[in-house]
C-alpha positions as CSV (number, residue, x, y, z in Angstrom):
1,X,99.9,-1.5,-102.5
2,X,99.8,0.6,-99.3
3,X,100.0,4.4,-99.0
4,X,101.7,6.4,-96.4
5,X,99.5,7.6,-93.5
6,X,100.3,10.2,-90.9
7,X,101.1,7.4,-88.5
8,X,104.0,6.4,-90.7
9,X,105.7,9.8,-90.3
10,X,105.8,9.2,-86.6
11,X,108.6,6.7,-87.3
12,X,110.2,8.4,-90.3
13,X,110.9,11.8,-88.8
14,X,112.7,10.5,-85.7
15,X,114.7,8.1,-87.8
16,X,115.9,10.9,-90.0
17,X,116.9,12.9,-86.9
18,X,118.7,10.0,-85.4
19,X,120.6,9.4,-88.6
20,X,121.6,13.1,-88.9
21,X,122.8,13.1,-85.3
22,X,124.6,9.8,-85.6
23,X,126.6,10.8,-88.7
24,X,126.8,14.4,-87.7
25,X,128.8,13.4,-84.6
26,X,131.7,12.3,-86.7
27,X,134.5,14.8,-86.3
28,X,135.4,16.7,-89.5
29,X,137.8,19.4,-90.5
30,X,135.2,21.6,-92.2
31,X,131.6,22.5,-91.6
32,X,130.8,21.6,-95.2
33,X,131.8,17.9,-94.6
34,X,129.9,17.9,-91.4
35,X,126.7,19.2,-93.1
36,X,127.1,16.6,-95.9
37,X,127.4,13.8,-93.3
38,X,124.3,15.1,-91.5
39,X,122.3,15.1,-94.8
40,X,123.6,11.7,-95.7
41,X,122.7,10.4,-92.2
42,X,119.2,11.8,-92.5
43,X,118.7,10.1,-95.9
44,X,119.9,6.8,-94.5
45,X,117.6,7.2,-91.5
46,X,114.6,7.8,-93.8
47,X,115.6,4.9,-96.0
48,X,115.8,2.6,-92.9
49,X,112.4,3.8,-91.7
50,X,110.9,3.4,-95.1
51,X,112.1,-0.2,-95.3
52,X,110.8,-0.9,-91.8
53,X,107.4,0.6,-92.5
54,X,107.0,-1.1,-95.8
55,X,108.7,-4.4,-94.8
56,X,106.9,-5.2,-91.6
57,X,103.4,-5.7,-93.1
58,X,104.9,-8.0,-95.7
59,X,106.3,-10.3,-93.0
60,X,103.0,-10.6,-91.1
């Protein structure tokens, strides 16, 4: 079992930002829906980065 290092956060933080920007760009009628999409996008970005960080060593 591996633990997160500071190097892993170099990938996780930009992926969260990219997910927030990607889903936050969807036009919405209210600011609340826009903020919910941004949070959901950030969570999806972190999940994708987590799968990438944990999955790549298993493939090698």
